[in-house]
C-alpha positions in Angstrom: 142.5 6.0 309.8 144.7 8.6 309.5 148.2 6.1 310.5 150.8 9.1 311.8 154.4 8.6 311.4 157.4 8.3 313.5 159.6 11.9 313.0 162.5 11.0 310.6 165.0 11.6 314.1 163.2 9.2 315.6 165.4 6.3 317.8 164.8 2.7 318.0 166.0 0.1 319.6 166.0 -2.4 316.8 166.1 -6.1 317.3 166.4 -8.5 314.4 167.0 -12.6 316.1 170.2 -12.3 318.1 170.9 -9.1 316.3 170.5 -5.0 318.3 171.3 -2.4 316.6 169.4 2.1 316.8 168.2 3.1 314.4 166.1 6.2 313.5 163.1 6.3 311.5 164.2 7.4 308.1 167.3 4.9 308.6 164.4 2.0 308.7 161.7 3.5 305.7 165.8 3.5 303.3 166.6 0.0 305.1 169.3 -0.9 308.0 172.0 -2.8 305.4 172.1 -5.0 302.7 170.2 -7.9 303.3 167.0 -6.7 302.1 164.6 -9.5 304.4 165.9 -7.7 307.6 164.7 -4.6 305.7 161.6 -5.8 305.1 160.5 -6.8 307.9 162.2 -3.4 310.4 160.6 -1.9 308.3 157.0 -4.4 308.2 157.4 -3.7 312.3 157.7 0.3 312.0 154.4 0.4 309.9 152.8 -2.0 312.3 154.5 -0.2 315.5 152.8 3.7 313.3 149.9 1.8 312.1 149.2 0.9 316.9 149.8 3.6 317.9 147.1 6.1 315.7 144.6 3.8 317.6 142.5 6.1 319.7 143.0 3.4 323.3 145.6 1.7 324.9 147.6 1.6 322.3 148.4 5.1 321.3 150.5 5.0 324.9 152.6 2.0 322.7 156.3 2.7 322.8 157.0 -0.9 321.6 156.3 -4.5 319.8 157.3 -6.9 319.0 156.2 -10.2 315.8 157.2 -12.1 313.4 157.9 -10.5 309.7 159.6 -12.0 306.6 160.2 -14.8 308.8 162.7 -13.3 311.5 161.6 -11.8 314.8 161.6 -8.3 315.3 161.6 -6.0 317.9 161.5 -1.7 318.3 161.5 0.3 321.0 160.9 3.4 320.6 164.7 4.7 322.2 
């Protein structure tokens, strides 16, 4: 399966624990701050959403997802 990547300019609402902010796919891939664990968690969430949307069922219409990566609760929603 080929994973369809988001355009670098795609904006997301990112929720990590109690913190909420907006970031582009490029910013998430490059790191959203200096907390390595948070960067890894948001990057893994983005990868998971891209992988999920690359399916051929109803998941192609997904606009967000939530889960736990690196021990942090992360939610991504397309903005």
